[in-house]
C-alpha positions in Angstrom: -38.0 7.0 -15.4 -37.8 3.2 -15.9 -38.1 1.2 -12.8 -37.8 -2.5 -12.7 -38.6 -5.2 -10.1 -37.0 -8.6 -10.0 -38.1 -11.8 -8.4 -38.4 -11.7 -4.5 -38.0 -7.9 -4.5 -40.4 -5.5 -2.9 -41.2 -1.8 -3.4 -38.4 -1.2 -0.9 -36.0 -3.0 -3.2 -37.1 -1.1 -6.2 -34.1 -0.6 -8.6 -33.8 2.4 -10.9 -32.1 1.5 -14.2 -29.5 4.3 -13.5 -28.8 2.5 -10.2 -28.6 -0.9 -11.9 -26.2 0.4 -14.5 -23.8 1.2 -11.7 -23.2 -2.6 -11.7 -21.8 -2.1 -15.1 -19.2 0.2 -13.8 -18.9 -0.9 -10.2 -17.5 2.4 -8.9 -14.7 1.6 -6.5 -13.0 5.0 -6.0 -10.6 4.8 -8.9 -11.2 1.2 -9.8 -13.4 0.7 -12.9 -15.0 -2.6 -13.5 -12.7 -3.8 -16.3 -9.8 -3.5 -13.8 -11.1 -6.4 -11.9 -11.0 -8.8 -14.9 -8.6 -7.2 -17.2 -5.9 -8.3 -14.7 -6.3 -12.0 -15.7 -6.1 -11.2 -19.3 -2.9 -9.2 -18.8 -1.5 -12.0 -16.6 -2.1 -14.5 -19.5 -0.6 -12.2 -22.1 2.4 -11.1 -20.0 5.5 -13.2 -20.5 7.5 -12.0 -17.5 10.9 -13.8 -17.4 11.3 -16.0 -14.4 14.4 -17.2 -12.6 15.0 -19.9 -10.1 16.6 -17.3 -7.9 13.5 -15.3 -7.6 11.7 -15.0 -4.3 8.5 -16.8 -3.7 6.4 -14.0 -2.1 2.8 -14.3 -3.1 1.9 -10.7 -1.9 3.2 -7.6 -0.4 2.0 -5.3 2.5 3.4 -1.7 2.5 3.3 0.2 5.8 3.8 3.8 4.6 4.7 6.2 7.4 4.0 9.4 5.5 5.7 12.6 6.6 9.1 10.9 6.9 10.2 9.2 10.2 13.3 10.6 11.8 16.0 8.0 11.3 18.0 9.0 14.4 15.0 8.6 16.7 13.8 5.2 15.3 16.1 2.8 13.3 19.4 4.5 13.3 20.2 6.2 16.6 23.5 7.9 17.2 24.1 7.7 21.0 27.6 9.1 20.9 26.6 12.2 18.7 26.2 15.7 20.2 23.0 16.5 22.1 21.5 18.5 19.3 21.9 15.6 16.9 21.5 12.6 19.3 18.2 14.0 20.5 16.3 13.1 23.7 15.7 9.4 23.3 17.9 6.5 24.7 18.5 3.3 22.9 17.7 -0.3 23.6 19.0 -3.7 22.6 17.3 -5.7 19.9 16.9 -9.3 18.9 19.8 -8.8 16.6 23.0 -8.7 18.8 24.9 -5.5 18.6 22.1 -3.5 16.9 20.2 -0.9 18.9 17.1 1.1 18.1 15.1 3.9 19.8 13.9 3.0 23.4 10.3 3.7 22.2 10.4 0.8 19.7 10.4 -2.2 22.2 8.2 -4.4 19.9 10.0 -3.6 16.7 13.3 -4.4 18.5 12.0 -8.0 19.0 11.5 -8.4 15.3 15.0 -7.5 14.1 16.2 -11.1 14.0 13.6 -11.6 11.3 14.0 -8.2 9.6 16.5 -6.5 7.3 17.0 -2.8 8.1 18.5 -0.6 5.4 20.2 2.4 7.0 21.5 3.9 3.8 18.5 4.8 1.7 19.0 7.9 -0.3 17.5 10.0 -3.0 17.3 13.7 -4.1 13.6 14.6 -3.6 13.0 16.2 -0.2 9.4 17.3 -0.7 6.5 15.2 0.4 4.9 14.7 -3.0 8.1 14.2 -5.1 9.7 12.1 -2.3 6.6 10.0 -2.1 6.6 9.6 -5.9 10.2 8.2 -6.1 9.4 5.9 -3.2 6.2 4.6 -4.7 7.4 4.2 -8.3 11.3 4.0 -8.1 11.5 6.9 -10.6 12.4 10.5 -9.7 9.5 13.0 -10.5 10.3 14.9 -13.7 8.5 18.1 -12.9 8.7 20.5 -10.0 7.9 19.7 -6.4 4.7 21.7 -6.6 3.6 19.9 -9.7 4.0 16.6 -7.9 1.0 17.5 -5.8 -1.2 16.7 -8.8 -1.7 13.3 -10.3 -1.2 12.9 -14.0 -1.6 10.1 -16.5 2.0 10.7 -17.6 3.1 9.5 -14.1 5.0 6.4 -13.6 2.8 3.8 -11.9 2.8 2.9 -8.3 4.5 -0.5 -7.8 1.0 -1.9 -6.9 -0.4 -0.8 -10.2 2.5 -2.2 -12.1 2.0 -5.5 -10.3 -1.7 -5.4 -11.3 -0.7 -5.3 -14.8 2.1 -7.8 -15.0 1.5 -10.2 -12.1 -1.9 -9.6 -10.5 -2.1 -12.8 -8.5 -5.1 -15.2 -8.4 -7.6 -13.0 -6.6 -10.5 -12.9 -5.9 -9.7 -9.6 -4.3 -8.5 -6.9 -6.7 -4.7 -6.9 -7.1 -3.9 -3.3 -5.6 -5.6 -1.9 -2.5 -4.8 1.4 -0.7 -6.0 1.8 2.9 -7.7 3.9 3.7 -7.0 6.4 0.9 -4.2 8.0 -1.1 -2.3 11.0 0.3 -3.6 14.4 -0.9 -2.3 17.9 -0.3 -5.1 20.5 -0.2 -7.0 20.1 -3.4 -4.1 18.2 -5.0 -3.7 14.4 -5.4 -0.2 13.5 -5.1 1.5 11.9 -8.0 2.6 8.3 -8.1 -0.3 6.8 -6.2 -2.2 5.2 -9.1 -1.8 3.5 -12.4 -0.4 6.8 -14.1 0.6 6.1 -17.6 -0.7 2.5 -17.5 -4.2 3.9 -17.3 -7.2 3.8 -15.0 -7.5 0.0 -15.4 -4.7 -0.3 -12.8 -5.6 2.2 -10.3 -6.0 1.0 -6.7 -9.2 0.3 -4.9 -9.2 2.8 -2.0 -11.2 1.5 1.0 -12.2 4.9 2.3 -13.7 5.6 5.7 -12.2 4.9 9.1 -11.3 1.3 9.7 -11.2 1.9 13.5 -15.0 2.2 13.5 -16.7 -0.7 15.2 -18.9 -1.3 12.2 -16.4 -0.5 9.4 -17.2 -1.7 5.9 -15.9 -0.4 2.6 -17.4 2.8 1.6 -17.3 2.3 -2.1 -17.5 -1.4 -2.8 -21.2 -2.1 -3.8 -21.5 -4.7 -1.1 -23.2 -4.9 2.3 -22.1 -7.5 4.6 -25.7 -8.6 5.5 -27.0 -8.2 2.0 -27.3 -11.5 0.1 -25.0 -11.8 -2.9 -28.0 -13.1 -4.7 -29.6 -9.7 -4.7 -26.5 -8.3 -6.5 -26.7 -11.1 -9.1 -30.4 -10.5 -9.6 -29.8 -6.9 -10.3 -27.2 -7.9 -12.9 -29.7 -10.2 -14.4 -32.2 -7.2 -14.7 -29.5 -5.1 -16.4 -29.0 -7.9 -18.9 -32.8 -8.0 -19.6 -32.8 -4.3 -20.4 -29.8 -4.5 -22.5 -31.1 -7.4 -24.6 -34.3 -5.5 -25.1 -32.4 -2.6 -26.8 -30.1 -5.0 -28.7 -27.0 -3.7 -26.8 -25.4 -7.0 -26.0 -25.6 -8.3 -29.6 -24.2 -5.3 -31.3 -20.5 -5.2 -30.4 -17.6 -7.4 -29.1 -16.9 -4.6 -26.7 -20.5 -4.9 -25.3 -20.1 -8.7 -24.9 -16.8 -8.2 -23.2 -18.5 -5.7 -20.8 -21.1 -8.3 -20.0 -18.5 -10.9 -19.2 -16.7 -8.5 -17.0 -19.9 -7.7 -15.2 -20.4 -11.3 -14.5 -16.9 -11.9 -13.3 -16.9 -8.8 -11.2 -20.0 -10.1 -9.4 -18.1 -13.3 -8.7 -15.4 -11.1 -7.1 -17.8 -9.2 -4.8 -19.8 -12.3 -4.1 -16.7 -14.1 -2.8 -17.0 -15.1 0.8 -13.3 -14.3 1.2 -13.8 -10.8 -0.1 -17.0 -10.3 2.0 -15.2 -11.3 5.1 -12.0 -9.1 4.3 -14.0 -5.9 3.8 -16.0 -6.2 7.0 -14.0 -5.5 10.0 -17.1 -5.8 12.2 -16.8 -9.5 11.8 -13.2 -9.6 13.1 -12.4 -11.0 16.6 -12.3 -8.1 19.0 -9.1 -9.4 20.5 -7.5 -9.4 17.1 -8.5 -5.8 16.6 -7.1 -4.9 19.9 -3.7 -6.6 19.1 -3.3 -4.2 16.1 -4.3 -1.1 18.2 -7.7 0.5 18.2 -6.6 3.5 16.1 -6.7 4.5 12.5 -3.3 3.1 11.6 -3.5 -0.1 13.6 -6.8 -1.0 12.0 -5.6 0.0 8.5 -2.7 -2.5 8.9 -5.2 -5.2 10.0 -7.4 -4.5 7.0 -4.3 -4.6 4.8 -3.6 -8.1 6.0 -7.2 -9.1 5.5 -7.0 -7.8 1.9 -4.0 -10.0 1.0 -5.7 -12.9 2.7 -8.5 -12.4 0.2 -6.2 -12.4 -2.7 -4.8 -8.8 -3.2 -1.3 -8.8 -4.6 -0.3 -5.6 -2.8 -2.0 -3.7 -0.1 -0.7 -0.4 1.4 -1.7 0.9 4.8 -0.9 4.6 4.8 -0.4 6.8 7.9 -2.7 9.8 7.6 -2.5 13.1 9.5 -5.8 12.3 11.2 -4.1 9.7 13.3 -4.3 10.3 17.0 -5.8 13.0 19.3 -3.3 15.7 18.1 -3.3 14.6 14.4 0.5 14.3 14.3 2.1 13.0 11.2 5.7 11.8 10.9 6.4 15.3 9.4 7.8 16.4 12.8 8.9 19.9 12.1 8.0 20.8 15.7 7.7 18.8 18.9 9.5 16.0 17.2 10.2 14.0 20.4 6.8 14.5 21.9 5.1 13.5 18.7 7.2 10.4 18.3 6.9 9.3 22.0 3.2 10.0 22.5 1.5 9.6 19.2 3.6 8.1 16.4 5.9 5.3 17.4 3.6 3.5 19.8 0.8 3.0 17.3 3.3 2.0 14.6 5.2 -0.3 16.9 2.1 -2.2 18.1 0.7 -2.6 14.5 3.8 -4.0 12.9 4.5 -6.3 15.7 1.0 -7.7 15.5 1.2 -8.1 11.8 4.5 -9.8 11.6 3.6 -12.2 14.5 0.2 -13.0 12.9 1.8 -13.8 9.6 4.5 -16.0 11.2 2.0 -17.9 13.4 -0.1 -18.6 10.3 2.8 -19.8 8.3 2.4 -16.7 5.9 5.5 -14.7 6.6 7.7 -16.5 4.0 5.2 -15.7 1.3 4.3 -12.1 2.5 6.8 -9.3 1.9 6.4 -6.5 4.4 7.9 -3.1 3.7 8.1 -0.3 6.3 9.1 3.1 4.8 8.3 6.8 4.5 9.1 9.3 1.7 12.4 10.4 3.4 14.0 10.9 6.8 14.6 14.0 9.0 17.6 16.3 9.5 20.4 15.1 11.7 20.4 18.4 13.6 17.4 19.3 15.8 15.9 22.7 15.1 16.2 24.2 18.6 13.5 26.8 18.2 10.8 24.3 17.4 12.4 21.1 18.8 11.8 19.6 15.4 13.6 18.0 12.6 13.2 19.0 8.9 12.9 17.1 5.6 16.0 15.0 4.8 16.2 12.7 1.9 20.0 12.2 1.8 20.0 9.3 4.3 17.2 7.4 6.0 16.0 3.9 7.0 13.7 1.3 5.6 12.8 -2.1 7.1 11.8 -5.3 5.2 10.6 -8.6 6.5 9.3 -12.0 5.1 8.7 -12.8 1.5 12.2 -14.1 0.7 14.1 -11.4 2.7 17.1 -12.7 4.7 16.3 -11.5 8.1 18.7 -10.6 11.0 20.8 -8.0 9.2 21.5 -4.3 8.8 22.4 -3.4 5.3 24.4 -0.2 4.6 25.5 2.3 7.2 25.1 6.0 7.7 27.8 8.4 8.8 28.3 9.4 12.4 25.4 11.8 12.4 23.1 9.7 10.1 23.3 12.5 7.5 24.7 10.6 4.4 25.4 7.0 3.6 28.8 5.8 4.7 28.5 2.5 2.8 26.3 0.7 0.4 23.9 3.5 -0.6 20.5 2.2 -1.7 18.3 4.1 -4.2 14.5 3.9 -4.4 15.1 2.2 -7.8 17.1 -0.5 -6.1 14.4 -0.9 -3.5 11.8 -1.4 -6.1 13.9 -3.8 -8.0 14.4 -5.9 -4.8 10.6 -5.9 -4.2 9.9 -7.0 -7.7 12.6 -9.7 -7.4 11.0 -11.1 -4.2 7.6 -11.2 -5.9 9.1 -13.1 -8.8 8.9 -10.3 -11.3 11.9 -9.3 -13.5 12.5 -5.6 -12.5 13.8 -4.7 -15.9 10.8 -6.3 -17.6 9.4 -3.9 -20.3 5.7 -3.2 -20.7 3.6 -1.0 -22.9 1.7 1.9 -21.3 -1.9 2.9 -22.4 -0.4 4.7 -25.3 1.7 1.7 -26.4 5.0 3.4 -25.3 7.5 1.0 -23.7 8.5 1.5 -20.1 10.6 -0.7 -17.7 9.2 -1.6 -14.3 12.4 -0.4 -12.6 15.8 0.9 -13.4 17.6 -0.4 -10.3 19.2 -3.7 -9.3 17.9 -6.1 -6.7 20.1 -6.0 -3.5 21.2 -9.6 -3.5 22.6 -9.4 0.0 19.0 -8.9 1.3 17.5 -11.9 -0.5 
């Protein structure tokens, strides 16, 4: 086996050629090397129509509460409904006069003068996988609910992947980051969480690991916080030497392009902003405490650090491993105990810390924050299990910053929060609104990896929110 040694390396730093060639692909859990730099070429070629009415958001942070939060027990309580619908929780006043939320959301309540709460979200996909798909992409899943548990390159792209293609931002961090990882079901990988039909170039970087660990660093980024960036560059130079010896770099334009991408990718991972973002062990302990020392709280903090480093969209996803009991927002049983003890407090602390941090640093106007799940929960409590079941006919979403006009509730549900009573909002409309706030024409048409045309979204921006 060929083994090479570069300047200032020792036997301990010996580099196998196979290991060096990993710099050519920079495995990043679904993110191939060309993704990092292809984004700039795409941005240059893309002629996305602009309008003076577009929002000025530079980036977007999605807090995805997987499992489906119960709208009646969070953003849309019905205190006058019967007991088996109203549930166990009382309500509290908010910073928005006349609007009340669950008593267990005291910090979120303080944000409502800066937020827009949609109480009339609705779609027809009540499964976790197909419901997530329509909320991630704006398009209903075209197969069965069971098939939606498996990712496919015919899927519509996640909005983060679409942004990576048409409007990736300046970097240096890659445009789309998912923290800590995508949602899987058994051996399946749920559809709609990657580049889909746009191709692997636009898949997200998944951070992996547990951001709550004291010494958390990215599992899959080939970067160690205390390892000099010069070592990585030296390894790249050694790869170049080998490739020149075999005439690889001189043979094809594709090979030359690969070499250029390698060099630029090293610029990305050598960036001090990226190095700081991916290493939570360097964060101020008090900052980590503000977000909550739990998986979700630290995922939200990491999502913020990723956009600080130049990501266009970062998504912090609630996983079932959150908390001692491993509750998810999929509260088929013990709904009120789960919300009270494990779910709402960690969410409430994290979103409050995020919004206040953004505001104090003057970043809220340029950062769009979305709080959503794949659907809501049934209006009526299942008495046998004290739970609420899947319900996609009506649920709530919260938006802040990034061009959103705060201090309002948009739409209304009926008296039991079962169906929209006014101004129903589809996921397609939500996607169009997000694109609009980010300065992208929602109906812009792009070509997928097979040169087939597709529109980013079919809905219309909700102008009252902007």
